[in-house]
C-alpha positions in Angstrom: -35.9 -6.1 -24.1 -31.9 -6.7 -22.8 -29.8 -6.9 -25.4 -31.2 -2.8 -26.2 -30.3 -2.5 -22.4 -27.1 -4.2 -22.9 -26.1 -2.7 -25.9 -27.6 1.2 -24.6 -24.7 0.0 -21.4 -21.7 -0.1 -24.0 -22.0 2.2 -26.4 -22.3 4.7 -23.0 -18.9 3.2 -21.9 -17.4 3.5 -25.5 -17.7 7.1 -25.8 -15.2 9.3 -26.7 -15.5 11.3 -24.0 -14.7 7.9 -21.4 -11.7 7.3 -23.8 -10.0 10.8 -23.0 -11.1 12.0 -20.0 -11.9 8.7 -18.1 -9.4 7.6 -15.4 -9.7 5.4 -12.5 -8.4 5.4 -9.1 -7.6 3.1 -6.7 -9.5 3.2 -3.1 -8.2 0.9 -0.1 -9.6 0.7 3.4 -7.7 -1.3 6.5 -9.1 -2.4 9.4 -6.3 -1.2 12.1 -7.3 -4.2 14.1 -7.7 -7.5 12.0 -5.7 -5.7 8.8 -8.1 -7.1 6.6 -7.6 -4.6 3.1 -10.6 -3.9 1.7 -9.8 -2.7 -2.1 -12.0 -0.7 -4.4 -12.0 0.9 -7.9 -13.5 4.3 -8.8 -14.0 6.2 -12.5 -13.5 9.5 -12.5 -14.0 11.9 -14.8 -12.2 14.6 -13.1 -10.6 15.2 -10.2 -11.6 17.3 -6.9 -9.6 18.9 -4.9 -9.1 20.2 -1.9 -7.0 23.1 -0.9 -5.1 22.3 2.2 -5.6 23.6 5.6 -2.5 26.3 5.1 -3.4 27.6 1.9 -6.3 29.7 3.7 -3.2 31.3 5.3 -1.0 31.0 2.6 1.0 34.6 1.1 2.6 33.6 -1.5 0.8 31.0 -4.3 0.2 27.2 -3.7 1.2 24.8 -6.6 -0.9 22.2 -7.7 1.1 19.5 -6.6 0.6 20.5 -3.1 -2.7 20.0 -3.4 -2.3 16.7 -5.4 0.3 15.5 -1.9 -2.8 16.5 0.2 -5.6 14.1 -2.1 -2.9 10.7 -2.3 -2.2 11.0 1.3 -3.4 8.3 3.7 -5.6 9.3 6.1 -5.9 7.8 10.0 -9.8 7.3 11.0 -10.4 6.8 14.6 -12.9 4.3 16.0 -15.2 7.2 16.9 -16.1 7.6 13.0 -18.1 4.7 13.1 -16.2 2.2 10.0 -17.3 -1.4 11.2 -15.1 -3.9 9.7 -16.5 -7.1 7.8 -14.3 -9.1 8.1 -13.4 -8.9 12.1 -17.3 -6.4 12.6 -15.6 -4.1 15.0 -15.4 -0.5 14.9 -12.3 0.3 14.6 -9.8 2.6 13.9 -9.1 2.6 9.3 -6.1 4.0 7.5 -7.7 5.3 4.2 -5.9 5.5 0.9 -7.0 6.6 -2.7 -4.7 7.1 -5.2 -4.9 7.3 -9.1 -4.6 4.1 -10.6 -5.1 4.7 -14.1 -4.7 8.4 -16.2 -6.6 10.2 -18.5 -5.7 11.7 -22.1 -6.2 14.8 -20.4 -6.8 15.4 -16.8 -9.6 18.0 -15.6 -9.0 19.2 -11.8 -11.2 20.8 -10.1 -10.4 23.0 -7.4 -13.4 23.1 -4.0 -12.1 27.1 -2.7 -15.4 27.4 -0.4 -14.1 26.2 3.5 -17.5 26.4 5.8 -17.0 28.3 8.8 -18.9 27.8 11.0 -22.2 28.7 9.1 -21.1 30.5 6.0 -19.1 29.0 3.0 -15.5 31.1 2.3 -14.1 31.5 -0.5 -10.5 30.7 -1.0 -8.9 32.9 -2.4 -5.5 31.8 -2.9 -3.2 31.7 -6.2 -3.0 27.9 -7.3 -0.2 27.5 -9.9 0.3 24.7 -12.3 2.6 23.4 -14.7 1.3 23.7 -18.4 4.4 21.3 -19.6 6.3 17.9 -18.2 4.2 17.4 -15.6 4.9 14.7 -13.2 1.8 12.8 -12.0 3.2 9.8 -11.4 4.3 10.2 -7.6 0.5 10.5 -7.1 -0.3 7.0 -9.2 0.2 4.7 -6.0 3.6 4.1 -3.5 7.3 4.1 -5.7 7.3 0.5 -5.9 4.2 -1.8 -5.7 3.4 -3.2 -8.6 -0.3 -1.9 -8.9 0.0 1.2 -10.6 0.0 1.5 -13.8 0.3 5.4 -15.3 
């Protein structure tokens, strides 16, 4: 039974879909108290991008690059959010960042166009422009000079 399960999982991991569409994210969560940096990796088949808050009030079109910049920017999370550091055993402020570690051959981007306003959802009608060719994604693959990015 173990051999059947292993071959099933291997067959699922080696499919044309994962070969073409699967990328990998690098997640970093750093404790602002003790400095411990927790790193994890997640596979993805599509990137779900929020439209930036200013998109709601934008008059002109928004560039996809701005959505990607928003996705990879470092976030400051206050201790009031309840994150408990595994190292110092305290509820602490943290910095969190997600960047692309490995790009897929074909990148699927999902734009989150709905925003909660009170108890209802509102659709953002903002036009998002994206380049059809020659779009450099390296700026979203980590900080420049870091050796971890293999995009």
